[in-house]
ZAMARPA-582889 format. One record per residue (C-alpha): residue in one letter; x, y, z. Coordinates in pm, 1 decimal. Each point is the difference from the previous one (the first is absolute). Layout:
+--------+----------+----------+----------+
! residu !       c1 !       c2 !       c3 !
+--------+----------+----------+----------+
!      A !        X !        Y !        Z !
...
+--------+----------+----------+----------+
This chain:
+--------+----------+----------+----------+
! residu !       c1 !       c2 !       c3 !
+--------+----------+----------+----------+
!      M !  -1940.6 !   -977.6 !  -2088.6 !
!      T !   -141.9 !    300.0 !   -200.9 !
!      V !   -291.0 !    214.9 !     96.2 !
!      K !   -203.6 !     10.2 !   -305.6 !
!      T !   -266.3 !    248.4 !     73.0 !
!      P !     11.6 !    331.4 !   -173.7 !
!      P !    146.7 !    304.2 !    174.7 !
!      Q !   -244.7 !    103.2 !    253.5 !
!      L !   -127.9 !    280.4 !    214.7 !
!      F !   -284.4 !    -15.9 !    257.1 !
!      I !   -207.4 !    316.0 !      3.8 !
!      D !   -370.0 !     56.4 !    155.1 !
!      G !    -40.2 !   -368.3 !     63.3 !
!      E !    108.5 !   -127.3 !   -345.4 !
!      F !    292.2 !   -146.6 !   -173.5 !
!      R !    121.3 !    206.1 !   -290.6 !
!      I !    245.2 !    -85.4 !   -273.6 !
!      A !    268.1 !    264.5 !     29.6 !
!      D !     88.0 !    208.4 !   -287.3 !
!      K !    367.1 !    -14.2 !    100.6 !
!      A !    189.8 !   -315.6 !    114.9 !
!      E !    340.3 !    -66.7 !    169.8 !
!      P !    165.0 !   -331.2 !    -22.1 !
!      V !     46.3 !   -175.9 !    331.3 !
!      L !    309.4 !   -198.5 !      7.8 !
!      E !     85.4 !   -300.9 !    223.7 !
!      A !    284.2 !    102.9 !    230.3 !
!      A !    163.1 !   -342.6 !      3.9 !
!      T !      8.8 !    -57.7 !   -393.5 !
!      G !    -50.5 !    349.2 !   -151.4 !
!      E !   -267.9 !   -159.6 !   -217.4 !
!      L !   -349.9 !    151.7 !    -61.8 !
!      L !   -239.7 !    -78.7 !    287.7 !
!      G !   -295.8 !    204.9 !   -138.4 !
!      D !   -117.3 !    335.7 !   -107.1 !
!      G !    -94.0 !    243.6 !    281.0 !
!      G !   -239.8 !    285.0 !    -54.6 !
!      S !    154.9 !    344.3 !     16.1 !
!      A !   -242.9 !    295.3 !     84.1 !
!      T !    -18.4 !    309.4 !   -202.1 !
!      E !    -95.6 !    338.2 !    144.5 !
!      A !   -353.7 !    -66.9 !   -138.4 !
!      D !    -11.1 !   -322.3 !    202.1 !
!      I !    113.1 !    171.5 !    315.3 !
!      D !   -273.1 !    251.7 !    -54.6 !
!      A !   -273.1 !   -275.2 !    -49.4 !
!      A !    131.4 !   -185.5 !    315.2 !
!      V !    -18.0 !    309.9 !    218.7 !
!      A !   -350.7 !     89.6 !   -129.6 !
!      A !   -110.5 !   -337.7 !     83.4 !
!      A !    142.0 !     17.3 !    344.6 !
!      R !   -152.7 !    332.0 !     42.1 !
!      A !   -333.2 !   -119.6 !   -101.5 !
!      A !      6.9 !   -290.5 !    233.3 !
!      L !    115.0 !    196.7 !    307.2 !
!      P !   -345.4 !    114.4 !    148.2 !
!      E !   -147.2 !   -348.6 !      3.9 !
!      W !    301.3 !   -166.9 !    140.4 !
!      S !     97.0 !    265.0 !    249.8 !
!      S !   -346.9 !     11.4 !    136.1 !
!      A !    -15.6 !   -381.3 !     37.5 !
!      S !     18.1 !   -118.1 !    369.7 !
!      P !    338.4 !   -127.4 !    139.7 !
!      D !   -165.8 !   -340.5 !     42.9 !
!      H !   -102.9 !    -25.9 !   -365.2 !
!      R !    345.3 !    117.4 !   -120.7 !
!      A !    159.7 !   -268.3 !    234.6 !
!      A !   -218.6 !   -282.7 !   -145.2 !
!      V !    105.8 !     95.5 !   -355.2 !
!      L !    373.7 !     20.9 !    119.8 !
!      R !    -25.6 !   -348.5 !    151.1 !
!      A !   -152.4 !   -129.9 !   -329.3 !
!      F !    283.2 !    180.2 !   -172.9 !
!      A !    263.5 !   -201.4 !    211.9 !
!      A !   -176.6 !   -325.9 !    -71.0 !
!      A !     21.2 !     72.7 !   -377.5 !
!      L !    363.8 !     83.0 !     38.1 !
!      R !     76.5 !   -323.2 !    203.6 !
!      K !   -158.1 !   -201.7 !   -269.5 !
!      R !    239.4 !    123.7 !   -253.7 !
!      A !    313.6 !     -1.3 !    212.1 !
!      N !    171.5 !   -281.1 !   -156.7 !
!      A !    -15.3 !    142.9 !   -363.9 !
!      T !     78.2 !    344.0 !    137.5 !
!      D !    324.1 !   -124.5 !    182.7 !
!      E !    131.9 !   -141.3 !   -314.1 !
!      L !    -97.1 !    282.2 !   -212.9 !
!      V !    162.3 !    253.8 !    202.5 !
!      T !    327.1 !   -214.9 !     42.7 !
!      R !     21.9 !    -16.6 !   -392.1 !
!      E !    -40.9 !    366.3 !    -18.5 !
!      N !    238.9 !    130.3 !    244.9 !
!      G !    236.1 !   -291.2 !     98.5 !
!      M !   -135.9 !    -25.8 !    364.4 !
!      P !     92.9 !   -344.8 !    146.3 !
!      M !   -308.6 !   -202.6 !     24.4 !
!      S !     64.5 !    -75.0 !    372.3 !
!      L !    -73.6 !    377.6 !     56.9 !
!      S !   -255.0 !     41.0 !   -253.4 !
!      R !   -242.5 !   -245.9 !    153.2 !
!      S !    -28.5 !    233.5 !    298.3 !
!      A !     53.3 !    344.4 !   -151.5 !
!      N !   -243.1 !    -65.3 !   -291.8 !
!      G !   -216.2 !   -269.2 !     99.4 !
!      L !    -66.6 !     27.7 !    360.9 !
!      F !     86.3 !    351.6 !    113.9 !
!      P !   -258.4 !    201.3 !   -225.1 !
!      A !   -295.4 !   -210.3 !    109.2 !
!      A !    113.8 !     43.9 !    361.2 !
!      L !     25.7 !    360.4 !    -27.4 !
!      M !   -349.0 !     29.6 !   -139.6 !
!      G !   -141.2 !   -209.7 !    299.7 !
!      Y !    211.6 !    219.1 !    240.8 !
!      Y !   -155.0 !    326.6 !   -121.3 !
!      A !   -344.5 !   -150.1 !    -43.1 !
!      K !     13.8 !    -65.1 !    367.8 !
!      L !    161.9 !    314.1 !    112.8 !
!      V !   -245.9 !    232.0 !   -181.6 !
!      T !   -286.7 !   -144.5 !    177.3 !
!      S !    157.4 !     81.1 !    337.3 !
!      T !    110.4 !    346.1 !    -89.2 !
!      P !   -258.7 !    273.4 !    100.0 !
!      I !   -104.3 !    212.5 !   -283.9 !
!      E !    -96.6 !    279.0 !    249.2 !
!      E !    107.2 !     70.5 !    355.6 !
!      V !   -125.3 !    278.5 !    237.9 !
!      R !    230.3 !    207.4 !    209.8 !
!      P !   -100.0 !    255.3 !    255.4 !
!      S !     96.7 !    358.9 !    -57.3 !
!      A !    -18.4 !    337.5 !    185.1 !
!      T !   -337.2 !     93.1 !   -161.0 !
!      G !   -154.9 !   -335.6 !    -60.4 !
!      H !    152.0 !   -301.0 !   -186.1 !
!      T !    166.9 !    -78.9 !   -332.6 !
!      I !    -75.5 !   -295.3 !   -241.1 !
!      V !    321.6 !   -103.9 !   -156.3 !
!      R !    -82.6 !   -202.2 !   -311.3 !
!      R !    208.7 !   -217.9 !   -217.8 !
!      E !    -98.2 !     39.9 !   -373.8 !
!      P !    174.3 !   -172.1 !   -303.0 !
!      V !    259.8 !    203.1 !   -170.9 !
!      G !   -150.2 !    -63.8 !   -330.0 !
!      V !    150.2 !   -131.9 !   -341.6 !
!      V !    339.2 !   -154.2 !     80.0 !
!      A !    279.2 !    -37.9 !   -254.8 !
!      A !    193.0 !   -311.3 !    110.9 !
!      I !    336.0 !    -42.2 !   -185.3 !
!      V !    199.7 !   -303.7 !     75.4 !
!      P !    337.6 !   -135.2 !   -113.9 !
!      W !     99.4 !   -351.5 !   -152.2 !
!      N !    191.8 !   -147.1 !    279.9 !
!      Y !   -301.2 !   -113.0 !    222.7 !
!      P !   -276.7 !     71.3 !   -224.0 !
!      Q !   -298.6 !   -185.1 !    159.9 !
!      A !    109.4 !     91.8 !    365.8 !
!      L !     60.6 !    367.0 !    -50.3 !
!      A !   -318.1 !     32.6 !   -197.5 !
!      A !   -190.5 !   -149.9 !    294.1 !
!      F !    182.8 !    245.3 !    239.8 !
!      K !   -204.0 !    276.6 !   -190.2 !
!      I !   -320.8 !   -172.7 !   -122.2 !
!      A !    -97.8 !   -174.1 !    313.3 !
!      P !     -7.4 !    310.5 !    246.2 !
!      A !   -117.3 !    230.7 !   -278.3 !
!      L !   -315.6 !   -212.4 !    -85.2 !
!      A !    -48.8 !    -46.3 !    372.1 !
!      A !    -14.7 !    362.6 !     62.0 !
!      G !   -254.1 !     45.1 !   -276.9 !
!      C !    257.5 !    143.5 !   -263.9 !
!      T !    -20.1 !    -95.6 !   -367.5 !
!      V !    330.3 !   -102.0 !   -157.2 !
!      V !    203.7 !     41.3 !   -327.5 !
!      L !    285.0 !   -251.1 !     11.1 !
!      K !    285.7 !     80.5 !   -218.2 !
!      A !    220.9 !   -318.1 !    -30.2 !
!      S !    342.1 !    -18.6 !   -151.7 !
!      P !     78.4 !   -124.0 !   -342.2 !
!      E !    206.6 !   -274.3 !    105.5 !
!      T !   -283.5 !   -158.6 !    199.1 !
!      A !   -301.8 !    116.8 !   -200.9 !
!      L !   -124.4 !   -361.9 !    -27.5 !
!      D !    -44.9 !    -87.8 !    362.5 !
!      A !   -163.7 !    337.4 !     65.8 !
!      M !   -310.0 !   -129.8 !   -176.1 !
!      V !    -50.2 !   -261.4 !    289.1 !
!      F !   -139.0 !    280.0 !    203.6 !
!      A !   -249.7 !     74.3 !   -279.7 !
!      E !   -101.0 !   -351.7 !    -29.9 !
!      A !    -52.0 !    -20.0 !    383.2 !
!      A !   -189.1 !    338.0 !    -13.3 !
!      L !   -248.7 !   -139.7 !   -233.6 !
!      E !    -53.0 !   -315.9 !    174.4 !
!      C !    -59.3 !    150.8 !    343.7 !
!      G !   -250.3 !    233.8 !   -124.3 !
!      L !    181.3 !    332.3 !     48.3 !
!      P !   -200.2 !    267.2 !   -169.1 !
!      A !    129.7 !    125.8 !   -341.5 !
!      G !    249.5 !    277.9 !     18.1 !
!      V !     83.6 !    -53.4 !    367.7 !
!      L !    342.6 !   -160.7 !   -113.5 !
!      N !    149.0 !     57.9 !   -332.5 !
!      V !    334.4 !   -171.6 !   -113.7 !
!      V !    198.6 !    186.6 !   -259.2 !
!      P !    358.7 !   -117.0 !    -37.7 !
!      G !    225.9 !    262.6 !   -173.1 !
!      A !    326.1 !    174.7 !    -45.6 !
!      T !    130.2 !    306.6 !    162.5 !
!      E !   -231.7 !    239.3 !   -214.3 !
!      A !   -312.7 !   -160.9 !    113.1 !
!      G !    110.1 !     17.7 !    353.3 !
!      A !     87.2 !    374.1 !    -18.4 !
!      H !   -339.9 !     58.6 !   -164.9 !
!      L !   -168.8 !   -165.0 !    287.8 !
!      V !    184.0 !    172.9 !    266.8 !
!      S !    -90.1 !    338.3 !   -126.5 !
!      H !   -356.7 !    -86.5 !   -101.0 !
!      P !   -251.8 !    245.8 !    133.0 !
!      G !   -243.3 !   -300.4 !     81.8 !
!      V !    252.0 !   -157.4 !    245.5 !
!      D !    -31.4 !     91.0 !    373.1 !
!      K !    297.8 !   -192.4 !    134.9 !
!      V !    319.2 !   -176.3 !   -129.7 !
!      S !    152.7 !   -311.3 !    151.1 !
!      F !    336.1 !    -81.3 !   -160.0 !
!      T !    259.0 !   -262.8 !     59.1 !
!      G !    331.0 !     16.8 !   -188.3 !
!      S !    324.1 !    172.3 !    -40.3 !
!      T !    100.9 !    310.5 !    178.3 !
!      A !     74.1 !    197.1 !   -311.9 !
!      V !   -358.4 !    -58.7 !   -142.9 !
!      G !   -151.8 !     72.6 !    351.4 !
!      R !    160.0 !    333.0 !      7.5 !
!      I !   -171.3 !     92.3 !   -336.9 !
!      I !   -337.0 !   -135.8 !    134.6 !
!      G !     32.8 !    184.0 !    324.8 !
!      E !     85.8 !    320.5 !   -174.8 !
!      T !   -323.2 !    -36.9 !   -215.3 !
!      C !   -217.7 !    -81.1 !    288.6 !
!      G !    146.3 !    276.6 !    217.7 !
!      R !    -84.4 !    252.6 !   -289.7 !
!      L !   -350.9 !   -147.5 !    -32.0 !
!      L !    -42.8 !    -11.0 !    403.1 !
!      R !    -89.2 !   -373.5 !    -59.3 !
!      P !     67.9 !   -258.6 !    282.4 !
!      V !    265.4 !   -250.1 !    -91.6 !
!      T !    156.8 !   -304.6 !    157.5 !
!      L !    349.8 !    -73.8 !   -123.4 !
!      E !    171.8 !   -330.6 !     64.4 !
!      L !    334.5 !     36.3 !   -140.0 !
!      G !    351.2 !   -141.8 !    -17.7 !
!      G !    241.2 !   -118.2 !    277.0 !
!      K !    360.0 !    -82.1 !     74.5 !
!      S !    -57.1 !   -176.2 !    336.4 !
!      A !    259.9 !    -93.7 !    242.2 !
!      A !     25.2 !   -337.3 !    152.7 !
!      I !    217.0 !     70.1 !    333.2 !
!      I !    174.5 !   -325.7 !    138.7 !
!      L !    107.9 !     76.4 !    352.7 !
!      D !    295.2 !   -150.6 !    137.2 !
!      D !   -184.4 !   -265.1 !    211.7 !
!      A !   -228.3 !   -126.5 !   -282.1 !
!      D !    -37.2 !   -377.5 !    -72.2 !
!      L !    153.1 !     16.7 !   -336.3 !
!      S !   -140.4 !   -320.8 !   -126.2 !
!      A !   -353.3 !    113.6 !     75.7 !
!      T !     52.6 !    344.9 !   -113.0 !
!      I !    148.3 !   -119.9 !   -355.6 !
!      E !   -295.8 !   -227.4 !    -39.0 !
!      G !   -239.3 !    293.1 !     78.9 !
!      L !    204.0 !    218.5 !   -262.4 !
!      R !    -94.7 !   -259.8 !   -268.1 !
!      S !   -333.2 !    137.6 !    -33.1 !
!      V !     52.9 !    353.1 !    159.0 !
!      S !    280.7 !     89.1 !   -250.3 !
!      F !    -80.2 !   -210.3 !   -296.8 !
!      I !   -387.7 !    -30.1 !      3.1 !
!      N !   -156.0 !     18.9 !   -351.7 !
!      N !    347.7 !      7.1 !   -160.0 !
!      G !     85.4 !    318.6 !    161.4 !
!      Q !   -312.1 !    165.8 !   -156.0 !
!      T !   -140.2 !    111.0 !    336.7 !
!      C !    -25.4 !    369.6 !    125.0 !
!      F !     63.9 !   -109.8 !    364.5 !
!      L !    290.9 !   -217.2 !    -95.0 !
!      G !    287.9 !     -2.2 !    261.6 !
!      S !    279.2 !     69.1 !   -262.0 !
!      R !    240.7 !    171.3 !    235.1 !
!      I !    161.1 !   -247.8 !    235.6 !
!      L !    155.3 !    199.1 !    297.3 !
!      A !    253.7 !   -248.7 !    166.5 !
!      P !    200.7 !     52.9 !    325.0 !
!      R !    366.7 !     24.1 !    -77.0 !
!      S !     87.8 !   -251.8 !    255.9 !
!      R !   -204.4 !   -266.5 !   -194.4 !
!      Y !     12.9 !    163.4 !   -347.4 !
!      G !    195.8 !   -295.3 !   -172.6 !
!      E !   -224.4 !   -250.0 !    152.8 !
!      V !   -316.7 !    185.7 !   -134.4 !
!      V !    150.7 !     34.8 !   -349.6 !
!      D !     87.1 !   -362.0 !    -11.7 !
!      A !   -335.3 !   -100.1 !    116.6 !
!      L !   -167.9 !    214.9 !   -261.1 !
!      A !    208.1 !   -157.1 !   -272.6 !
!      A !    -90.4 !   -346.7 !    114.0 !
!      L !   -360.9 !     97.3 !      9.8 !
!      V !     12.8 !    104.8 !   -363.1 !
!      H !    180.3 !   -301.4 !   -111.1 !
!      S !   -283.5 !   -203.1 !    170.8 !
!      M !   -280.2 !    171.4 !   -188.7 !
!      T !   -167.9 !   -154.2 !   -307.5 !
!      V !     -8.5 !    237.3 !   -298.3 !
!      G !   -236.9 !   -112.5 !   -277.5 !
!      D !   -353.1 !    -68.3 !   -111.0 !
!      P !   -222.8 !    206.4 !    214.8 !
!      L !   -286.9 !   -244.9 !    -44.3 !
!      D !    186.7 !   -262.4 !    185.5 !
!      T !    -60.7 !     18.4 !    379.7 !
!      A !    353.2 !    -80.9 !     85.0 !
!      T !    137.7 !    313.3 !   -183.2 !
!      D !    129.0 !    292.4 !    222.0 !
!      I !     76.7 !    241.2 !   -262.3 !
!      G !   -180.2 !     61.0 !   -324.2 !
!      P !     36.9 !    248.2 !   -275.3 !
!      V !    -41.4 !    366.0 !     25.1 !
!      V !   -313.9 !    132.0 !   -186.0 !
!      S !    153.5 !    135.1 !   -318.6 !
!      A !    313.5 !     35.3 !   -211.3 !
!      R !    -18.9 !    368.0 !     97.4 !
!      Q !      1.9 !    -78.6 !    373.8 !
!      R !    289.7 !   -255.8 !    -43.4 !
!      D !    211.7 !    265.9 !   -180.3 !
!      R !    -76.9 !    223.2 !    278.8 !
!      V !    112.8 !   -243.0 !    281.7 !
!      L !    319.3 !    -82.9 !   -209.6 !
!      G !     76.7 !    368.7 !    -30.6 !
!      Y !     -6.9 !     37.6 !    384.3 !
!      I !    223.0 !   -320.4 !     19.9 !
!      E !    256.4 !    164.7 !   -218.8 !
!      A !    -23.5 !    319.9 !    208.7 !
!      G !     79.0 !   -200.8 !    301.3 !
!      K !    295.9 !   -154.2 !   -162.1 !
!      D !    129.7 !    348.5 !    -97.4 !
!      S !    -50.1 !    137.4 !    345.0 !
!      G !    269.1 !   -217.2 !    159.4 !
!      A !   -245.0 !   -215.6 !    179.9 !
!      K !    103.5 !   -368.0 !      7.5 !
!      L !   -219.1 !   -232.1 !   -206.5 !
!      V !    -51.9 !   -314.0 !    204.6 !
!      V !   -230.0 !   -201.0 !   -181.6 !
!      G !   -222.2 !     26.5 !   -318.2 !
!      G !     52.5 !    313.8 !   -215.3 !
!      G !   -165.3 !    -87.8 !   -333.2 !
!      V !   -247.6 !   -236.2 !   -192.6 !
!      P !     -0.5 !   -358.8 !    104.1 !
!      R !    169.7 !   -220.5 !   -264.0 !
!      D !   -255.0 !   -264.3 !     13.0 !
!      Q !   -281.9 !    235.9 !    -67.4 !
!      P !     26.5 !    100.2 !   -365.0 !
!      R !   -363.5 !    112.5 !    -34.1 !
!      G !   -197.3 !    249.5 !    192.5 !
!      W !    117.7 !    284.0 !    217.2 !
!      F !    205.3 !   -166.6 !    276.3 !
!      V !    250.1 !    183.2 !    231.9 !
!      S !    207.4 !   -198.2 !    233.4 !
!      P !    -43.8 !     82.4 !    357.1 !
!      T !    288.7 !    235.8 !     94.7 !
!      V !    183.4 !     98.6 !    337.8 !
!      F !    251.9 !    289.8 !      9.0 !
!      A !    220.2 !     43.3 !    295.0 !
!      D !    197.1 !    307.7 !    120.9 !
!      V !   -267.3 !    225.0 !   -117.9 !
!      D !      6.6 !    364.9 !    103.4 !
!      N !   -341.8 !    125.6 !    113.4 !
!      S !     37.2 !    298.7 !   -246.3 !
!      D !     37.9 !   -233.0 !   -307.8 !
!      R !   -273.6 !    -20.4 !   -265.9 !
!      I !    -71.2 !   -367.9 !     80.8 !
!      A !    -54.6 !    102.6 !    362.8 !
!      Q !   -218.2 !    313.0 !    -55.9 !
!      E !   -209.9 !    -86.7 !   -315.0 !
!      E !   -277.8 !   -249.2 !    -30.9 !
!      I !    120.7 !   -273.5 !   -236.2 !
!      F !   -313.5 !   -218.6 !     -8.5 !
!      G !    192.2 !   -323.0 !    -57.7 !
!      P !    184.0 !   -271.1 !    192.3 !
!      V !    307.6 !    222.2 !     99.3 !
!      L !    104.7 !     39.5 !    374.7 !
!      A !    262.5 !    261.5 !    131.5 !
!      V !    171.8 !   -105.0 !    330.5 !
!      I !    120.0 !    286.5 !    205.2 !
!      P !    221.5 !     -8.2 !    316.4 !
!      Y !    -92.2 !    190.3 !    322.3 !
!      D !    164.9 !     46.5 !    332.6 !
!      S !   -273.2 !     62.6 !    259.0 !
!      D !   -389.5 !    -11.5 !     20.5 !
!      E !     -0.3 !    364.0 !    -30.1 !
!      Q !    191.6 !      4.3 !   -326.9 !
!      A !   -218.1 !   -282.3 !   -133.5 !
!      V !   -307.0 !    218.7 !     71.2 !
!      A !    165.1 !    309.1 !   -157.2 !
!      L !    102.0 !   -210.5 !   -323.6 !
!      A !   -359.4 !   -139.2 !     -9.1 !
!      N !   -138.6 !    354.0 !      7.0 !
!      D !    259.5 !    145.3 !   -257.5 !
!      S !   -243.1 !    -59.9 !   -282.7 !
!      E !   -256.2 !    203.0 !   -190.4 !
!      F !   -253.2 !   -302.6 !     65.0 !
!      G !   -181.7 !   -115.6 !    302.4 !
!      L !   -221.8 !   -281.6 !    -92.7 !
!      A !    105.4 !   -311.2 !    200.7 !
!      G !    272.6 !   -157.5 !    179.4 !
!      T !    110.2 !   -279.8 !    230.8 !
!      V !    208.6 !    -75.1 !    321.9 !
!      W !    142.9 !   -311.3 !     77.9 !
!      S !     99.7 !   -101.3 !    347.5 !
!      T !    -38.3 !   -290.9 !    280.2 !
!      D !   -101.0 !    298.5 !    223.8 !
!      T !   -350.2 !     95.8 !   -121.9 !
!      D !    -27.2 !    296.5 !    238.3 !
!      R !    341.4 !    139.8 !   -122.4 !
!      A !   -108.4 !    -54.7 !   -372.6 !
!      T !   -324.6 !    186.4 !     83.0 !
!      E !    190.5 !    291.4 !    139.7 !
!      V !    210.6 !     17.9 !   -311.5 !
!      A !   -312.7 !    -48.7 !   -212.9 !
!      R !   -167.7 !    324.6 !    178.7 !
!      E !    307.6 !    213.6 !   -109.4 !
!      I !    -27.3 !    -92.9 !   -368.3 !
!      R !   -198.5 !    267.1 !   -205.5 !
!      T !   -221.9 !   -208.8 !   -199.8 !
!      G !   -368.1 !    -74.2 !    -43.2 !
!      T !     39.3 !   -369.2 !     99.3 !
!      V !    266.1 !   -230.4 !    142.2 !
!      G !     21.6 !   -371.3 !     95.4 !
!      V !    180.3 !   -176.1 !    291.2 !
!      N !    154.4 !   -305.5 !   -105.4 !
!      D !   -228.0 !    -28.7 !   -291.1 !
!      Y !   -205.6 !    211.5 !   -233.5 !
!      Q !   -370.0 !    -92.2 !    -65.8 !
!      L !   -271.9 !    262.2 !    -89.8 !
!      D !   -286.5 !    -13.4 !    248.3 !
!      I !   -336.5 !     40.7 !   -174.2 !
!      N !   -126.9 !    183.1 !    324.7 !
!      A !    279.0 !    252.1 !     19.5 !
!      P !     81.2 !    307.5 !   -213.6 !
!      F !    260.8 !    -33.8 !   -283.2 !
!      G !    172.3 !    288.5 !   -168.2 !
!      G !    312.3 !    215.3 !     10.7 !
!      V !    148.0 !    319.1 !    101.7 !
!      K !    234.7 !    238.1 !   -189.8 !
!      A !     39.9 !    -99.1 !   -368.7 !
!      S !   -182.7 !   -334.9 !     62.7 !
!      G !   -348.3 !    174.3 !     -3.1 !
!      I !   -297.4 !    163.2 !    154.6 !
!      G !   -296.5 !   -174.7 !    173.1 !
!      R !    -61.5 !   -339.0 !    114.4 !
!      E !   -166.0 !   -335.2 !   -133.5 !
!      L !   -120.4 !   -305.4 !    195.7 !
!      G !   -162.1 !     -1.4 !    329.4 !
!      P !   -266.0 !    235.1 !    114.9 !
!      E !    222.6 !    287.6 !   -124.8 !
!      G !    -30.5 !   -137.0 !   -349.8 !
!      L !   -378.3 !     28.3 !     29.7 !
!      E !     18.7 !    355.9 !    127.4 !
!      E !    191.4 !    102.7 !   -308.7 !
!      F !   -316.8 !    -25.5 !   -202.2 !
!      F !   -221.3 !    190.4 !    234.7 !
!      E !    -52.6 !    376.3 !     20.1 !
!      L !   -107.3 !    140.5 !    334.3 !
!      K !   -292.9 !    243.0 !     40.6 !
!      S !    -99.2 !    164.0 !    315.9 !
!      I !   -367.1 !    105.8 !     63.0 !
!      Y !    -10.8 !    256.7 !    280.7 !
!      R !   -328.8 !      9.9 !    213.2 !
!      T !   -111.4 !    182.4 !    286.6 !
!      G !   -209.8 !   -159.8 !    291.2 !
!      P !     24.8 !   -344.1 !    141.8 !
!      V !     56.8 !   -315.2 !   -201.0 !
!      G !   -306.2 !   -123.6 !   -163.9 !
!      G !   -154.8 !    342.0 !     26.7 !
+--------+----------+----------+----------+
């Protein structure tokens, strides 16, 4: 499969042939998949200008009208779901079994969710005051710069596009070069559903394009998902400009296995929690905290899990682990594996490139035991299929180890006693935590604390991120 269209951008309701192109390579083979557009600063200027011009009409449209357009947008995405699933899997190596939900079903579901939510969210509410009453009014924040990574390109773009459009904002979506091709699916759907020109602009691009967008004077808010290192730079820029920003950043989440856990069920749960999307997931449970009384049992069970997993063609629905997104990412992950070996940790399984995968950017799922929580492989986000197993002696120590991290995005607790696990979960300093599983809830806020970010996405809270509040103070009785 090769995408034969010229490198594209989508600005002001029209596809444009990009002046610059970046090759998009297939993760499983390393071969050319297609040429993706790469926005220049002039392209970013044009996209922001289009979003700015479209803002008055879109922001003044009724919530019911915007909801109807979002429902049509969802239908257009669903119609393209099968092709989108395959395209993203080819771009970034995501196993097809996951891609079908993350890239096909979820974005459309999120459009529908916010279409419904915005019609039940009051634009104004009246509050009594000492001298009369106050009208508290929600108004769209304006032009949104939405910057998304390559690991879940469709889902994470929808995290931003759906609530922003529902709130009445216009959007410039800056997609990653690695997934520039699938970003155009949003442009196709926008045209089909009748979204007015300029309300959504899609401009894949490199770091320079993103930096220009973040600092652009025509942007009112930045919503970014990506690494903590880049998030710090974006946060600094937005702080200087006094510009609202949402940052969903990295993680190094702990999976705490309590001493009463059903190990068979726990290990099966960790199949997805700790290896989902080939390890290319921000909320991954990559630190396994195991009770010393059952430590050897846990390590052996994790090794058996890895041996049972199928590594191979991500288009095959039987595949558990596909390739990572690029040669650069593979080399990064392999570098961490070497750091783990040098640290004195015990390599239990994996530790390199699978011998039967000579093409593409595969890394064998890897487990290290006897890891110290201060080791690099326990403290830094690897973004690959590498687990660090760390022993603990008490629930209190497990919580302390889980919290001994600059990150705080996710986590899990595994136990046959749900109440006990929930109490442990309450003590973990993190934005989200799962008990005996980890599944994002479309109706609940997602985001991190500490170096894992600022702000929340999903749920009603995700919609509120795209409103500004205005208080109109009035004397006299309500209605007077």
